[in-house]
C-alpha positions as CSV (number, residue, x, y, z in Angstrom):
1,M,0.2,14.2,-3.3
2,P,-3.1,13.1,-1.7
3,K,-4.7,15.1,1.0
4,S,-2.8,15.0,4.3
5,Y,-4.4,14.2,7.6
6,L,-1.2,14.5,9.7
7,N,0.3,17.6,11.2
8,E,3.9,18.5,10.6
9,E,5.1,17.2,13.9
10,D,3.5,13.8,13.2
11,K,5.3,13.6,9.9
12,R,8.7,14.7,11.2
13,N,10.3,11.4,12.2
14,L,8.7,9.1,9.6
15,S,10.5,7.5,6.7
16,Q,8.8,8.2,3.3
17,N,7.3,4.8,3.2
18,A,6.1,4.9,6.8
19,L,4.5,8.3,6.1
20,Y,2.5,6.8,3.3
21,A,1.2,4.1,5.6
22,V,0.4,6.4,8.5
23,E,-1.3,8.9,6.2
24,S,-3.4,6.1,4.7
25,A,-4.4,5.0,8.2
26,A,-5.3,8.5,9.2
27,A,-7.4,9.1,6.1
28,D,-9.2,5.8,6.7
29,K,-9.8,6.8,10.4
30,A,-11.3,10.1,9.1
31,G,-13.6,8.1,6.8
32,D,-11.9,9.2,3.6
33,A,-11.4,5.8,1.9
34,D,-10.4,7.2,-1.4
35,T,-7.5,9.2,0.0
36,A,-6.5,6.2,2.2
37,W,-6.1,4.2,-1.0
38,E,-4.2,7.0,-2.7
39,W,-1.7,7.1,0.1
40,L,-1.4,3.3,0.1
41,Q,-0.8,3.3,-3.6
42,L,2.4,5.2,-3.0
43,A,3.8,2.8,-0.4
44,E,6.3,0.1,-1.0
45,I,4.4,-2.8,0.5
46,P,6.6,-5.8,1.6
47,A,6.4,-8.8,-0.6
48,H,5.0,-11.1,2.1
49,A,2.2,-8.6,2.8
50,L,1.3,-8.5,-0.9
51,L,1.3,-12.3,-1.1
52,A,-1.0,-12.5,1.9
53,A,-3.3,-9.9,0.3
54,K,-3.3,-12.0,-2.9
55,R,-4.2,-15.1,-1.0
56,V,-7.1,-13.4,0.9
57,N,-8.4,-11.0,-1.8
58,G,-7.1,-12.3,-5.1
59,A,-4.7,-10.9,-7.7
60,E,-7.4,-8.7,-9.3
61,W,-7.9,-6.9,-6.0
62,I,-4.2,-5.9,-6.0
63,R,-4.4,-4.7,-9.6
64,E,-7.7,-2.8,-9.0
65,H,-6.3,-1.0,-6.1
66,G,-3.1,0.0,-7.9
67,L,-0.7,-1.3,-5.3
68,K,3.0,-1.3,-6.1
69,T,4.2,-4.8,-6.7
70,E,7.9,-4.3,-7.4
71,L,9.0,-5.9,-4.1
72,A,6.9,-8.9,-4.7
73,E,8.1,-9.2,-8.3
74,A,11.7,-9.2,-7.0
75,A,10.9,-11.9,-4.4
76,Y,8.5,-14.1,-6.4
77,G,9.1,-13.3,-10.1
78,K,7.4,-10.9,-12.5
79,D,4.4,-13.3,-13.0
80,W,3.7,-13.9,-9.3
81,L,0.2,-12.4,-9.5
82,D,-0.8,-14.9,-12.2
83,R,0.5,-18.1,-10.7
84,E,0.2,-20.1,-7.5
85,I,2.9,-19.5,-4.9
């Protein structure tokens, strides 16, 4: 697991996926961009959020950052990164 920026009390009531997002934000706030991305790479990002990221940053950006795409693949098809939606 990446370096944690949260204390145990902050982690207590978070789902696993929420923990990844909150840890990522905490690492980013601390100026640790590498760790922020490591946490985000663990998260299940909603399909609509990944589609928005693709439209703004491009498919290669998603690939380069190693984001999980399973939810988007289920919603839009396995080839969603390589075609217009």
